[in-house]
GUVEX-526154 format. One record per residue: residue in three letters; y, z, x of N, C-alpha, C in turn. Coordinates in steps of 0.02 Angstrom, whole numbers, plus 50000, padded with zeros to 5 digits. Layout:
<rs>
alaYZXYZXYZX ...
</rs>
This chain:
<rs>
met502674994148832502494997948884502745006548859 ser503285005848827503765011148811503265015348751 tyr502945011748721502465012648661502005016348692 leu501545013748757501015017448788501215023548817 lys501895023348831502125030648875501995036148824 gln502275033548761502475039648709501765040548697 gln501305038148678500585039148670500275043448710 arg500315043648773499945046048823500005052448816 pro499305055848839499155062848852499695067248900 glu499585072748882500215075748946499835076249021 lys500215078749060500025078949119499525081549141 val498935079049181498335081249197498505086749256 thr498245091649268498495096849313497685099349325 val497775102849394497185105149418497045111049369 pro497375116449343496995121849295496875118249231 gly497105113249215496705108249149496165106149167 leu495905104249226495165100449244494665104949219 arg494675111949213494275117549211494145118949136 ala494735118849111494855117049025494465112249013 ser494485107449030494035099848996493305101348991 lys493155103249058492525104949055492255109949002 glu492575114349006492285118848948492455117248864 arg492725111748873492865109748799492355104248817 gly492035101148848491505097348860491775088048862 glu492445088248889492695081948894492645079248956 arg492295071548941492215068848990492805065249032 leu492815064849097493565063649137493405057349169 val493965054249183493785047149193494215046049288 cys494055045449322494205045349391494145037749416 leu494725034849456494695030049494495075029749550 thr494935026249610495395026749664496015019349655 ala496485021449704497135016949702497345019949756 tyr497605014549797497865013249878498455010249868 asp498875007449825499585004249815499825006849762 tyr500675003149759500945006549703500705002649649 pro500634994949641500614991449577499744991549549 thr499364993049585498604996849557498665001949528 ala499025009549570499265014049536499515015749471 arg500175010649467500275010349400499925006449356 ile499495003949348499055001449308498415006049299 val498255007949350497505012649345497885018849296 asp498465021649316498925026549290498925025249217 glu499315019649188499345019049120498865016449085 ala498295016249102497565014149074497435018749056 gly497515027149071497365033549045496935035849098 thr496905035249154496425038249205496635043349212 asp496115049849226496405055849231496455058649301 ile496035057149344496125058549413496255051749447 ile496635049949493496595044649530496505048249615 leu496205044849647495875046949714496185041849773 val496775044249813496775039349862496085041049923 gly495745035649905495075037649950495155034850018 asp494785037350078494775035150124494385028350137 ser494175027050083493795020050056494285012850056 val494965016150069495405010550085495285008450148 gly494905012550190494655008450260494155002450239 asn493665002450201493174997550178493584990850150 val494034994050096494214988850055494814985650049 val495334989150093495894985450097496134983550165 leu495774990150214496024987550291495404982950328 gly494944983950296494374979650326493904982650386 tyr493924988850397493474993950437492764993050385 asp492294993350450491664993150413491444999650402 thr491615004050405491625011850378492265016650372 thr492295022750343492925026350328493085029450385 val492615030750445492815033350508493445033250537 pro493625025250551494125023750601494775025750539 val494935027450487495365028350443495715034650479 thr496395033650490496715037950512497315042450466 leu497515047550470497825052650428498665048050427 asp498895045850475499605042050453499315035450414 glu498915033150406498655027850364498515029950285 met498335037750289498235039350219498825042650186 val499255045650241499835046850205500205041150177 arg500185035450215500725028250181500325027150134 his499745027450113499395024150060499595028049994 thr499515033850011499575039449948500315040549938 arg500885038949992501545038849994501565032849919 ala501315026349932501505021549879501115023449821 val500705025649817500155026249751500775032049711 arg500825037049757501275042949707501815039249677 arg502115034149704502765029649665502515026149585 gly501785025249591501505022649533501225026849487 val501165032349496500695036549460501165042849412 glu501155043349366501505048349310501005053749276 arg500525052249261499955055149225499455059049258 ala499165055049279498465057149311498545062349375 leu498155065749396498135071549440497955066849512 leu498395067449559498435062749617498135067749663 val497355062749694497205066849749497115062349804 ala497275065649874497165061749928496605063649976 asp496245057650007495675059250053495735062150120 met495605068750140495685069450208495295066150245 pro495525061850295495135057050340494655060350398 tyr494175057250418493775059350465494155061750529 gly494095069050560494475071350602494985075950589 ala495365075150531495825079550496495635085550493 tyr494945088550481494705094650470494145098150512 his494105093050553493515095150586493765099450644 thr494245101350670494315104850714494715111250714 gly494565114150641494705118950624495145120550561 pro495335126250529495685127850473496335126750489 asp496555127350570497225127350548497475118350566 asp497135115050603497215107950590497095103950507 ala496655108350474496505105550409497135105950370 val497445113550372498175114250345498725109150363 arg498625107050429499415105450437499275097450423 ala498515095150412498685087450397498535087250309 ala498355092750272498485092850204499165095250184 leu499435097750221500225097850218500545091450221 arg500485088150258500625080250258500345075950208 leu499915076750197499705072350115500205075550070 ile500265081650073500615083650005501285083550015 lys501655084150081502415084750069502535077350074 glu502215072150128502385067250140502285061250089 gly501475062450075501205057350035501305058449955 gly501515066149929501655066749880501025068149828 ala500325070249875499665071949841499875079249799 glu499455080149755499425086049721498815088449731 ala498335086649779497585089449784497475085649832 val496895088749892496605084449945495845085749936 lys495465080149943494725079749943494405080150011 leu494045084750026493545083250101492815084750099 glu492525080750150491795080550121491435087650168 gly490815089550128490415092950166490455098950123 gly489825103150120489725108650089489765116750107 arg489255119350112489265127050141489625126850223 thr489645121150259489855120450323490685121150321 arg490895117050246491595117250265491945122450217 ala491565127450183491735133250140492275136550186 gly492325137750242492945140250283493495138050275 val493505132350282493995125550281494245126550206 ile493995126050154494095126050088494545133150074 arg494195136950095494555145050071495225144650115 arg495285142250171495895142850200496455138850169 leu496275132450144496715128450121496965130850045 val496575132650002496475136149943496995142549961 asp496825146350018497475152650016498205149850032 glu498245143550060498825141050080499135136650020 glu498775137549970499055134449892499025127649886 ile498365125749919498275117649932497645118349880 pro497665114349823496975112549790496575108649822 val495755109949811495485106349846494835102249814 met494805096949824494155094549784493565094249838 ala493015096149813492535095249879492075089049854 his491735088849898491305081049914490635082449941 ile490095083149896489355082749933488905080149912 gly488315077349951487965072849936487945066849989 leu488015059949962488045056750013488805058350043 thr488825058550097489595060050128489855052950181 pro490125049350165490235042250203490505044250267 gln490795049750282491095050350342490465052650391 ser489985055150370489335056950405488845052350402 val489235045650406488615039850414488255039350471 his488495040650525488185040050586487585045650589 lys487715051050573487015057950566486675056650514 leu486955052350467486425051950400485965045050409 gly486275039450469485975033950483485955027950435 gly486525028550391486655024050325486895026950262 phe486905024050209487165025750141486525025850116 arg486015031450094485585033850068485625036850022 leu485245038149974485195043349909484955049149950 gln485355056349935485165061849955484705064949905 gly484735072249930484205075949880483545075049852 lys483245072249907482645067349861481975072849863 thr482115077949893481535083049906481795089549862 ala481315093449844481455100949824481855104949878 thr481745104549933482195108349979482825106149995 ala482975098349989483545095849993483955097549935 ala483645096349872483985099749806484285106049822 arg483745109949829484105117249833484755117949889 arg484885113149953485185113749983485995111449947 leu485815104949903486355103749877486765107049829 leu486255111849784486495116549738486835123049768 ala486575126149844486925129449883487575126849890 asp487565120549922488235118049941488775118349880 ala488585116349823489065115649782489265123749758 arg488855129049772489015135549729489445138349799 ala489385136849856489665137749909490545135949914 val490555129049894491355127149894491635128849822 glu491285131449775491475133449722491675141549743 glu491435144849749491645152449777492165149549826 ala492195145549875492725144749922493265142849881 gly493435140649818493825139349772494075132149771 ala493675127949783493645120249747493705120349685 phe494165116949659494395116249597493825110549552 ser493465105949600493055101749574492505099049623 val491925096649624491675093349673491365087749654 val491405082649695491215075549683490355075549704 leu489945072849660489235071849694489015064349687 glu488985061649769488735054849784488145054149798 val487845049849762487265046649775486705052549781 val486565057349727486135060949726485565060049657 pro484915061849655484645060849584484945062949529 arg484855060849466485315061949396484955068249385 glu484365072749400484205077749386484505081549410 ile484545083049478484885087349528485565088949506 ala485935081849490486585080349473486665086849407 lys486335085949366486295089949290486305097049311 leu485685099349352485745105349372486345107549402 val486575103249454487285106249481487815107449433 thr487805104149389488315103649348488325109249296 glu487535110749279487435116249232487785123449278 ser487575122249356487715127949381488285130149398 val488735128049397489435129449424490025127849363 ala490585131349380491035130749308491475125649332 ile491605124549392492135117649408491895112949392 pro492175106649371492095100549342491585096449424 thr490995092849381490675088949424490865081049424 ile491195078249487491235070049481490785066649502 gly490265061949467489815059349495490125051249523 ile489745049649566489645042449589489015041949624 gly488585037349566487775036149579487465043049581 ala487795046849532487545053749518487105054949447 gly487335048249406486985049149336487595051749290 glu487155052549217487685053949158487865060149163 phe487655064849177487675072549182488165076449190 cys488635071249235489285072849266489755075149218 asp490285079649248490805079549194491255075149189 ala491265070649257491795065049267491335059949295 gln491515053649299491255048849334491825045349377 ile491685042849442492255039049491492155032849514 leu492355027749523492025022649548492875019449597 val492575015649655493105011849688493225007649632 leu493955006049631494315000649596494104994649597 his494054994349669493964984649712493154983149686 asp492694988949666492024987449655492114985949583 leu492414991449532492444990049468492774982349425 val493224980149477493574974049460493234968149499 gly492804969649541492574962049573492904960349635 leu493374965049692493724962949726493484966649800 ser492844968849781492414970549849492214964549886 phe492054964749946491814959249995491194963750029 ser490934968549989490214970850027489764967250015 arg489234966050051488764961850047488144963850008 thr488084971449984487834971449932488104977049883 arg487824978049821488254981149770487754985649767 pro487814993649761487574999649738487344998749676 arg486965002349658486595001349590487035004049533 phe487445010549569487925014649512488615009349501 val488615003349533489165000249523489094995449472 arg489594996549420489564991649366490124987949364 gln490144980649383490774977349383491074975249307 tyr491744976349299491854974649221492294969549224 ala492524966749283492904959549287492704956849351 asp492984950049349493084947649423493714943949450 leu493914950149459494674946749494494784942549550 arg494054943449594494184938449639494114933249635 gln493634930249583493674923249570494104922249523 ala494474924249492495204922149452495594921149493 met495764925349551496084924349603496014917849652 thr495464917749663495274911749695495414904249654 glu495164905049589495454899749540496074898849537 ala496474903249527497234904049515497594900249597 ile497294902649644497614900549705497404893349722 gly496964891849703496684883549707497014878949668 arg497234881449612497854877549556498464876749580 phe498644882049622499354881449641499264876949699 ala498854876349743498724874049808498824865349794 glu498344865349730498384858949717499024855649680 asp499324859549650499944858449628500484856649679 val500534859849714500894860649774500824853449819 arg500214851549832499924845749861500224839449817 ser500044838949771500264832549727500964833449697 gly501324838249704501924837849690502024839049628 ala501814842049586501814846349530502204851349526 tyr502164854649581502474861949580502934861549661 pro503534864149634503854865449584504204860549537 ser504414863649459504474856549428505184858449419 gln505724852249396506284855249379506574860849342 asn506194864749290506244869749263506084877049306 glu505754874549364505634880349417505994879549464 ser506634876149471507144877349538507824877749504 tyr508304878649540509004880249509509304872149537 pro509764870549477510184864349487510864866149515 leu511084862849541511924863549572512354862749505 pro512774867049498513344865949446513754861349448 ala513764857049378514164851849370514764850349405 glu515054855249396515834853649449515614852449504 ala515264858149534515244855549608514884849749619 ala514274848449579513914841849584514414834849574 ala515024835449534515544830249532515924830549588 glu516124835549614516494837049675516304833649731 leu515694834749738515184831149803515084823549781 his514974822349724514934814349712515584812249722 thr516074814449715516774810349724516894811649801 asp516794817149841516964817249924516374820649936 pro515844818849961515434821050000515564823750065 ile516164821950102516224822650171516604829150170 leu516444833550218516674840250233517474839750217 asp517934844550211518524842250200518804846250278 pro519274840650314519434845050380519594850050401 glu519854852850350520214860250355519674865350334 asp519114863350314518534868050287518454871250361 glu518364879850332518214884050405517734881650437 ile516984880350400516294878950416516494873150481 ala516794867250435516954861450480517264863150530 asn517654867950537518304867650596517594874050648 gly517314877850623516944882250652516484877150696 his516034872050669515554867650701515954863150756 arg516634862350736517044857950790517324862250839 ser517374867650836517724872150902516934873250928 ala516504873850911515854876850950515594868350980 leu515624863650957515524856851006516104855951048 asn516664859351042517244857651103517154862751153 asp516854868751153516774872751182516114870451227 gln515634868451200515064865051235515244858151288 ala515744855451268515954849651306516174851651373 lys516714856551353517144859851411516674862051461 cys515974865151454515624867951499515234861251527 
</rs>
């Protein structure tokens, strides 16, 4: 572990992301929601870790991200913070945290940064959120924007569908990207949009684009960790999800073997339990009866006498 830490690149920062785009470097982004997975994701060399409101789907068991609260986001961000050293830590602004105006947005973002330890926040929306983004940036709060498919708008969109399918819709996406850049966002997520549109947006803005279901031309790619390692319980797998491991199957098999060993008596073995020291074992073998002067025995006896008097 110490070798890995010595070899790891320097801390990822907001100003450094634009420089990465200028150098043509592709960035790696993943989600994390707790301390152990945050450590693993960070030590694996991930550049940006997002504490996404997808925690509602993959950890809390909600059907959508809409029910996720600010308190929940703060709690999970704080846990992730303890496991991150190198990656830039970004926290999602949950539904309702920024919809009632810039002042409420600032208060919510400050909680994620002061209490949660986030280094930046992410919010959904393009031109309609430009004013909120500008206010947050004015308060020295770095903002990652998010356009295309915006999961918090699931009811308005009528489901999770490809966005920007027409020339008009594509122009709106491009206008959204330029608006959030002008408002001061340091990067923008493009979710479930045609790869040609993502390429056009990536070439049209100076800030890094982060793709999820947006093709290969984005400056960075992000996936939900649970999708990547096979821990998702979603009934369908989006086209853009590539599963690199099947931890669900591995965990199921491990738990099954444990249960079998417990029921058969194979677990725990003598090597997995603690023996009584030889001196104490010899003393008990010689005289297993408690000493009459033993404080514990006297305490029991006193309690019994008190009960008898009652």
